[in-house]
N, C-alpha and C positions, 0 to 999 in steps of 0.2 A: 253473568260472570260468577263462577263458583268461588266461595271463600276458602282460603288455605285452611287445613286442619289445625286445630289448636294442639300444640305439643303437650304430651302428658306432664304433669308436675314432676319436678325432680324429687326423688325419694330423700327424706331427711334421715340423717344417720345419728342415732342416739350415741353420746359419748360413752366409752367404756369406763368403768370404774378405775379409780387410781389405786393400784395395788403394788406394794413393795415391802421392804424390810422395815422401814420406819420413816419418820419425818424429822426435819430440822427446821428451825426458825418459826416454830409453832407454839413454843412454850410447853412442849411435851405432849401436845394433843394431836391425834390422828385424824386427818381430814378425809371426808368423803365428798363426792360431787354433790350430794344432797345439801351439804353445809355451804356450798357455793352457789346455789341456785339464786337467781336474780342478779348475779354478776357476770360480767364478761371474763371468761377464763382463758388465759394464754399459757399453753403448756410449751415449756422450752426444754427440749430433749438435748442434754448436753453431757460432756464428760470432761474431766479435769485437764486431760493432756492437749485438748484440741484448741488451737489458737483461734480458729473460727468461732468456736463456742464462746471464748472470751470476748471476741468482738461483739457478739450478740448480747452478752451480758451488758455491755456498756451502751450498745444501741438502744436497749429496752429502758435504760434508766430514765431518759426524758418522758417516755410514754407512761411509765409507772407513776411519775410525778404529775403529769398532766391529767391523767384519768384515775387519780388515787382513790376516788370515792365510788368507781364503778368497775374498775379492772382489777383483777387478781391474777398476778403471774404466778405460775407453779413451775419450779425447775424440777425436771425428772432426770436424775443423774443415772446415766445408762453407760456403764463402763466399756472400754475397749481393752485396756491392759489389765493383767491380773491384779496388780497393785491397786487399780482403782475400784476393785470390788471390796476392799476393806473399808469398814464403817468409819474408822478413825480418818482415813484418807479423805473420804467424802466430807466429814465434818471440818477438817482442816482446809479443804479447798473452798468451802462455803464461807469461812472466815477470811481466808487469804484474799479472796476476790470481792470481798464486801457484797456478797449476794443478799440483796434487800427484799427477799420474798421467800415464801415457804419452799422447801425442797423435799421431793420424794426420793428416798434412796431405793433404787430399783436395780439391785445387783444381778439379778437373774433375767433382766430385760423383760419382765412380764408386761409391764405397761407400754414399753417400747413396741413390743410385738402387737399388743391390742390395738395400738394406734398406727400400725403399719409403717413405723419409721424405718428408714433404710440408710439414713446418713446422719452424721454429726456436723452441724446441729440441724434439728428439725423443729418447726414450730406448728402447733395446731391451735386453733381458735374455737372455743366452745361458747355458744350464745347463752343468754340468761335462762333459757328454758332447757338447757342441757343437750343441745344438738351441736355436732361438729359442722362448722360453716366454712372452714378453710385450713389448708395444710400447706406448708411450703419448706423447702430444704435450703440450707445454706444461710449466708448473711446478706445484709443490705436490704432488709425488708421493713425498715422502720417507717418509711413514708407510706408505703402501702398499707401497713398495719394501722397507722393513724387514721387514713381514710376509712378503712374498714370498721375500726373501733367507733369513729364518730358516726357512721352510718347505723351501726348496731345500737348505739346509744339513743338515737333519734327514733328508730323503729320500736325499741322495747320500751322506751318512755312513753310513747303514744299508746302502746298496748297495755301498759301498767305492770309489765313484767320485769322492770328494771328496779333494783333496790339500791339506793345510794347509801353510803356509810363506810366505816372502817372495814378493812379486810382482816384476815387472820394471821397476818405477819407479826411475829413477836421477836424483836431484836435481841441478840445475845449480850451478856454483860461485857463491859469493856475489859480488855486483857492488860496486864502489867508487864514490866520488864523493859530493858534498854532496846531490844530488837524484837521485831515481829515479822516472822517469814522473810528473813533477809534473802537476797537473791544472789548477789555477787560480792567479791572482795578484791581489793587492790592493795599492793604494797607501795607506800608513798616514799618519796626520797628521804623523809625523816625517820623512816623505819616504822612509823605508825601504820595502821590499817584503815583503809576507807571502805565502808560496807554500804551497799545499797539496801536500805531498810524498806523493802518494797511495800509491804502492807501498811506502812505508815507513811509512805510518800515522801521520803526524805533520804539524805546520806548521813551517815554516822561515822565520825572519826574515832578510833579506839587506839589506846596504847598497844605496844607489842604483845601485851599479855592477853589480847583479844576480848578483854573484859571492861577495862577502865574507860569511861566515856571522856573524850577530849572536847569535842564540839559537835554541833548539829548543823547541817546545811539544809534549809527548807523548813517551812512551818509545820510540816506534818499533816497538813490538810490537802486533800486531792485538788489539784489545780494546775495552771500552766503559766504562772506569772514569772517574769524575769525580775532581777534586782538583787539587793543584798541577802546574805545568808539567812537573816531572820524574817525576810518577807517573801522570798522566792518560793514557788510551789512546783511539785512534780506529780505524776500519776503513775504509780507503780514503776519507779526506776529500776533498772536492772544492771546491764554490764557498763564498765568503766575502762577507759584507757588513757594513759599518760602520753602527751605529745613529747617529741624531742625538746630539749630545753631551748635550743636557738629558735625553733618554730613557735614555741609557746610565747617567747618574747615578742615575736612579730604580730601573732593574732590576738594576744591579750588575754589568753586563758591557758591553763596547763592541762586540763582534763576534759575529755569528752565522755558524756553520760548518754546511754541509751534510755530515753524517757519513754517507756514502752506504750503505755496506754494513750499518751498524748500524741503518738506518732511523731516524735520529734527527736532530734539530737541536741543536747545542751552542752554549753561550754562552761567550766567552772574555773575560777581564778583562786588558787590555793591560798594565797596570801590573806584574802579576806572573805572568801566564800561567795564572791559575786557570780551570779548565774545569768548566762546569756543564751538565747536561742540561736543555734548555728546552722540547723538544717531542719527542713520540714515546714510545710504550710500549716500543719495541725489537721489537715484533712486526710482521711485514710485513703491510700492508693486504690483506685479502681480503673486504671487506665489500660493502655496498650504497651506491651513490652518494647523498649528500645535500648540500645547500648550507647546512647549519646550522653554527653555532659549536660547537666542541667544547673541552673541557678539553685544553690543549695537551700536557700529560704523559701523559694517558690515551689520546690518539687514536693509531691505528695509521698509519704512514706507509710509503712504498714507494720506496726508492732516490732520496731528494732529491739533485739533481745540482748545482744552483746556487741562489743566493739573492741578493736585491737589495732595497734600501730604495726603495719606491715609493709616493708619496702619503703615507699615514700608517700603513704597515704593511710588513712583510717579505713579498715575493712568492717563492714557492718553485717551482722547476721540479721537479715530481715525475715524474722520468723513468720510474719502474717502473710507473706506472698511467696514463701519458699524460694528465696533468692539470697545471694550475697551482693551487697552493694559496696561502693567505695565513696569516700569523702575526701576532697582536697581542701584542707582548712585555709590554705594561703590564697588559692584561686576562688574559693567559696563556690565550688562546684560539687556535684555528686551524681552518681549514676549507677546502673546495674553492672555488676561484674560477672555474675554467673547465675544461670537458671532461667527457665521459661515461664515460671509460676505453675507448671504441672507438678502435682504433688506425687512423687514417686522416687525411686532410686535408679538412676541412669548416669553412668560416668562417660567421660570423653571430653571434647573441646568445650570450653565454657559456655558458648552461646546455645549449646544443644542439650545441656545436662538438666536432670531433674533432681530437686531437693525436697526435703520434707521437714519443715519447720526447724531450720538451723537455729541453735540456741546457745552455742558456746564456741568461741574462737580463740586460737592461740598461734603465735608466730614463731617459726623456727627457720631462720635464714631465708632461703628462697621458698620454703614450703609453709603453706598455712594449713593448719589442722582445724577441723570443726566437728562439733557434736551435731549430728542430724537427728533430732529426737524422735520424730514419728517413725523413721525407719529403724530406730534403735541402732544407729550406726556411727562409727568413727570414720570420717572421710578427710580428704586432703586435696589441696590445689598445688600444683607445681608446674611452672612453665606454661601456664594457661591451659592445663589438662587436669580434670578432676579424676580421682581414683577413690576406692572404698577399701579401708584396711579391715574393718570389722563391721558386719551387718549384712542382712539378707533381704530386707524388704519391709514394706508397710505392715505386714501381718505375721512376722516371725520374730519372736523375742524370748528372752529367758536369762538364766544366770548359768552360762556354760563357759568354762575356761579351756585352755589348750590352743590348738592351732587356730590362727585367726580365721581361716576359712569356715571353721565349724563353731566358733565362739559366738555367744549371744549376750547382748545387753538388753536393758529395758528402759527406754525413754531417757537417755543420759542428757544433761542439760549444761555440763561444764567440763573443762579440761585445762591442763597445763602441761608444759613441756618441762621434764625434769632434767637436772644436770647431766645425766648419762644418755640423753636423748630419747628416753622412753617417754610415754604419754600417760599421765594420770587423768583418769576419767571419773567425773562425778556421775555414777551409774544410778540415777535418781530413783527409779521405781524399784530397783533391786535393793535400795538401802545400802549401797556399797561404794567403795572406791576401787576401780579396776586399773590395771596397768597393761598397756600395749607396748611391746618391745620390738621396734622396727627391725633390729639386727637379727632377731630369731624368728619373728613372725608369731610370737606366743602371746596370749592373753592369760593374766593371773588376777588374783584378787588380793588387795591390800588391806582392806577393812570391810567389816560387815556390820549389820545391826545398827545402822545409822537412820536417822529420820529425815528422809528425802534430802540427801545431799544435792545441792544445786551448783556448787562451784568448788574448785580446788585451787590452792595457791602454795607455791614453794617459797619460803621465806626464812632466811637465817638457819639453814639446815633442818627446817621442820616442814612437814606437809600439813597445811591447814585446810580444813574442811568447813565450808558453809553448810551447816546442818539445819536446813531451812525450817522443817517442821518442828525442830527443837529449839528454834529461836536463838542459835548460838553459833560461835566459831570454835571448833575443837581441833587439836593436834592429833594425828594418828601416826604411829611408826610405819616406816617403809619395809614391812615384812610381808613377803609374798606367800600365798598358798594357792593351790589349784582347786577349784570348786567344779565338780561334775553335777551341776545342779539341774533344775527342770527347764524343759523346752516347751514353750507355749506357741500356739498359732491361733489367730482369729480366723475362724472359718466363715466364708460367706458363700451362700448358695449361688452357684453360677447359673447364668441365664443361657437356656439351650438356643442356639442359632444354627441355621442351616449353612453348610459350606456353599461358596460361590457368591453370587450377587445378593447384596443386603440393602434394602431401602432404609435409610437412616435419616431421622428428622429430629431436629430440636424445635419444640413447639414454644412459641413466645407470643403473648399478647400483652401490649402496654397495659399498665394499671388504669382504672378509670380516671379520666381527666388527663390523660397523657397520650402522646403520639410518638411514633419513631422519628428520631432526629437524624437527618442526613445533612446537617450544616456543614460538617467537616468530613464528609464522604460517606461511604456505606455505613448504615447504622448497626449492622451486625457482623459478628465475626465468629468463626468456628474453626477450632484446631482438634484434629483427631490423630492419635498415635496409638501404638500397641505394644504390649509387653507379653511375649517376645515380639519383636518387629515383624517376624515371619508370619505372624497371625494374619497381617493385612497384606494381601497381594496388591490391591489397588485402593486408593481413597485416603491415604495418610496425608497429612499436611494442613496448611492454613488456607481458609477461603472466607468470603463474605456471605455465602448462601448458607442458610440453616438446613437445607436439604442437600443430601449428598448420597451417591451410590457407592458402597463399600464392596470389596470382594474379599471374602474370607478364605483362607487357604484350607483345602480339604486334608492337607498333610500335617495340620498342627491341631492337637486335641483340644486346645483351649488357651486362655490367657486372660488378659485385662485390656479392655478398650478404654483408653484415657482420653477423655473429652473435656474441652474447655470452650465454653459458649459465653458470648456477651452481647448485649444489646443496648444501645443509646436511645433514650427517649427525653422528651421535654413536655412541660406543662402545655396544654393546648387551649387556645382562646383566652389567653390572659396576657397582660403586659408584663414585662420583665420575667419571662418564663424561666423557671428553674430547669436545669438539665440534670439527668440522672443516667447512671450506668448500672445495669444488672449484669452480674457475672456469676457463673457457676462453673465448678469442675466436678467431674465424676470420674471414678474408677469403676468400670463395669465388668465384673468377672463373667467370662462366657465360657460355654462348653460347646464345641462344634460337633454336630451330629446330623446325620441324614434325617429328613422328615420333620425337622424342628422349623419354627418360623423364620421367615426370610425378610423380616422387617423389625426395626427397633425405633421407638420414639422415647425421647426424654423431654421433660417439661422444664423450661426456664422461667422461673416465677418472677413476675414483675411486681 
C-alpha cells in the first residue's frame, strides 16, 4: 500500500515593519518589531468612528490582563474619515476610550496595506519570532485569540523564544477638570443640565451656567453596579431621556441612560441618584433578528448610544448593531423597531431598512429624527417608514451646505429639534453645528471650529453644544451661513466579477475545540442583498446554507454586495459546554465585467 505524499510545509510570512506618523502610549518612544521580539504581538487595526472597533477594544482588555507578561497589543489607527487623519483626533480617541496599549498613528494606511487589512476592525497575530500566524476581521474573536495565545505561549516557552516581562506601554498622566469627553446633555425639570461624563463613567449635574458642579451620579470608575449615587458605576454612558412624570412615578425612576459599553439601559431616580438596571443582560447581542417583545432584563443589547421618549415608549439608538430598538418601561419589555443589522443606507418599511451606527435621536410629534453616523446622514421615521433627509451613503461625506440632496455631513452624533421645527445637528467630524430646515429642504451651518461636538440642546432660548474634545458645554448663536466646503469619498477598489452565474461561498471552520451547534436548528445563516438591488438578478435573501449561486445582472456596471453570515458553535467533548456565535457582515464593492472570475469566497473567522 502506497503512503500518501507528505504535504509541503506552509510558508511562514515575516511580519512587515510597523510604519506610521508616530506613536502614542509609549512615553515618546518609537517602536519597531525588533523591540517586541520574544513577545506575542496582537495588531489591532481600528479607527475612532467604528463601533465594532470600540467593541474589540473592550474584548481585548481581559486578554491583555491575562497575558500581561507575554502579550503586547499594538493598536494601528487606520482612518476612514478625513477628520480621523488628524493627529490630535487620534490622541483624543486614545484617551477617550482608555486604550491601554501602544498605538501607531497610521494616517496614510501604510501599515494597514502592508498587512493586507481590508476591514475595520482587523486583527493580526505575530509570534515571538516575528512571523504572522493569524489574521481575522470583525469582532467576537476573544475566545479564539485566547486559545491561540495559550498555544503560542506553550510552543515558544518550550523553544526558549518567549520572553516574559513588562511591555512598552506607558500610561498618560491623569487629566483634570470637571468633564472629560462628555457625550450627551439633558435639560432637567429644575433647569439644571445633566451631562454624561463618558470618559469618567459617570453623570454630572451642572447649574444652568453649564459650568458649576451640583452633584455627581456614579463613582467615576468603570463598572456596572446598581445602587446609590455614590456607589453606582457605569461604563462610558451616553444618551439620556426623561420619562413622563406619571410614568416615572409608577416605575420608580425618572431617567433612562444608555450605558453604552455595558450594553445596558439604566434607570436613575433624580431625587437621590439611585441607579437601577432596567434593560440588558450585560451580554453583547450576537443573535438572530426578530421583531418580538422580550423581557427587557433578559435581552442582549449592543452599544446603546442614545435614548428618547417618543410616542408611548423609549426609542434606543442601538449603534452596535445598526438598529433602532424600543423599551416599554411599564411592561418591562424591549425589542427591535427598525433595521436588519446590515450596515448601509436603505429606506422603506422598518423591517427592511439598513442603518449605520445610529448615535443620536430626537422626537418631534409623530416623527423621530436620528443621526446615522457612519453614513453621515440625518434620517427619520414616520408612520413606520424610514426616510433620509441628508446623506448619501457609507463612503460619501464632507462639509457642503445647500439643497439637502447635495449637502454632506461628516459622522454626526447628536441632534435636537428647534422651536421652528428645524433640526440642529452636531456634525461631529466637521467640528460644526448644522441646521436642516424641512420646510425649505436646505442645510446651513450654525457654528464652526468646535472640538468634536457630540450633542446639541435647546434650553431657555440658547443652543447649547456638548463640545466633547474640549471637555465643556458651550452656547452658540443661531446665526446661519452657507458653506460650500469639501466633498470627500472613501474609495475602495471594486472586485471584478463576471455577469451571470456566480458561485458564492462563505467559508467557516469552528475554532479548535469547538463544533457546529445545531441544538436550536440550523447552525449557520447567510443573508445577501445588493445596492443597487438590480445588481442581483437571483440569489438575494436569507438562508441557512453558506454556499449559494448568485446571478449578477449584465446590465448593471457594479455596486455593493452586502453579506451577513453567522455560525453557531459549542465546545466539544466537555461538560457544560459553552456556546458561541460568530457573526460578520461585509460590504463587497464589485465591478461587473466580461471575462472576470465567476466565483467569490469570504472567510467567516471562528
